C-alpha positions as CSV (number, residue, x, y, z in Angstrom):
1,M,21.2,-9.1,0.0
2,A,17.8,-7.6,0.5
3,K,17.5,-3.9,1.3
4,K,15.2,-2.4,3.9
5,F,12.3,-0.5,2.5
6,A,13.1,2.5,4.7
7,A,16.6,2.7,3.1
8,L,15.1,2.5,-0.4
9,R,12.5,5.1,0.4
10,A,15.1,7.5,1.8
11,Q,16.8,7.4,-1.6
12,M,13.5,8.6,-3.3
13,S,12.9,12.2,-4.1
14,P,10.5,14.0,-1.8
15,E,8.0,14.2,-4.7
16,S,8.2,10.4,-5.2
17,Q,7.7,9.8,-1.5
18,V,4.5,11.9,-1.5
19,R,3.2,10.1,-4.6
20,T,4.0,6.7,-3.1
21,E,2.2,7.6,0.2
22,A,-0.9,8.8,-1.7
23,K,-1.0,5.6,-3.7
24,A,-0.6,3.5,-0.6
25,R,-3.5,5.4,1.2
26,V,-5.8,4.7,-1.8
27,M,-4.8,1.0,-1.8
28,L,-5.6,0.7,2.0
29,V,-8.9,2.5,1.7
30,E,-10.2,0.3,-1.1
31,M,-9.6,-3.4,-1.5
32,P,-11.4,-6.6,-2.3
33,L,-12.5,-9.0,0.5
34,N,-9.8,-11.5,-0.2
35,E,-7.1,-8.9,0.1
36,L,-8.7,-7.4,3.2
37,R,-8.7,-10.9,4.8
38,Q,-5.1,-11.4,3.9
39,A,-4.2,-7.9,5.2
40,R,-5.8,-8.9,8.5
41,G,-3.6,-12.0,8.7
42,L,-6.4,-14.5,8.3
43,S,-6.6,-17.6,6.1
44,Q,-9.8,-18.7,4.4
45,K,-9.7,-21.7,6.8
46,M,-9.5,-19.5,9.9
47,L,-12.3,-17.3,8.7
48,A,-14.4,-20.4,7.9
49,E,-14.0,-21.7,11.4
50,V,-15.1,-18.4,12.9
51,L,-18.2,-18.3,10.6
52,H,-18.9,-22.1,11.0
53,V,-18.8,-22.7,7.3
54,Q,-16.6,-24.7,4.9
55,Q,-13.5,-23.0,3.5
56,S,-15.0,-23.3,0.0
57,A,-17.9,-21.0,1.1
58,I,-15.3,-18.3,2.0
59,A,-13.7,-18.6,-1.4
60,K,-17.1,-18.3,-3.0
61,I,-18.1,-15.2,-1.0
62,Q,-14.9,-13.5,-1.9
63,R,-15.5,-14.0,-5.6
64,R,-19.1,-12.6,-5.5
65,T,-19.9,-9.2,-6.9
66,D,-23.3,-9.1,-5.3
67,M,-24.4,-10.4,-1.9
68,Y,-26.7,-9.8,1.0
69,I,-25.7,-7.1,3.4
70,S,-26.0,-9.6,6.2
71,T,-23.5,-11.9,4.5
72,L,-21.0,-9.0,4.1
73,R,-21.6,-7.9,7.7
74,S,-20.9,-11.3,9.2
75,H,-17.8,-11.7,7.0
76,I,-16.5,-8.3,8.1
77,E,-17.3,-8.9,11.8
78,A,-15.6,-12.3,11.6
79,M,-12.4,-10.3,10.7
80,G,-12.9,-8.1,13.7
81,G,-14.4,-5.1,11.8
82,Q,-17.8,-3.4,11.7
83,L,-19.7,-2.7,8.5
84,E,-21.3,0.7,7.9
85,V,-23.4,1.4,4.8
86,V,-22.9,5.0,3.6
87,A,-24.5,6.9,0.7
88,R,-22.4,9.7,-0.8
89,F,-24.1,12.6,-2.5
90,P,-22.6,15.8,-4.0
91,D,-24.0,17.7,-1.0
92,G,-23.0,15.3,1.7
93,V,-22.7,11.8,3.2
94,V,-25.5,9.8,4.9
95,R,-25.0,6.7,7.0
96,I,-27.9,4.3,6.3
97,S,-29.2,3.1,9.6
98,N,-32.1,0.7,8.8
99,F,-30.0,-2.5,8.6
100,S,-30.1,-4.6,11.7
101,D,-27.1,-6.0,13.5
102,L,-26.9,-9.7,14.1
103,D,-28.0,-9.1,17.7
104,G,-31.1,-7.3,16.5
105,T,-30.1,-3.7,17.2
106,A,-30.0,-1.0,14.6
107,A,-26.7,-0.6,12.8
């Protein structure tokens, strides 16, 4: 019989629970596009329908290591999100604002 995660977690030491929570936060902050799509409950076919492309195009986009920002933006927006480009420096963070939205307004 399967055990509930809450019951298993309750048996963990407090230190293990803290380590597990920290690992989970890192995993949720950083993930590839295909995992993000799956976490949002979308299939490649569903996303392809929203973007008006073939399912194979979604698979190809998700394998890319380099793409246009507009491609990434449309992919993220089709999943219900909003893309922000941020540069991180030792002395602070800057949001890059010179990329245009699909509707022509500044991002």
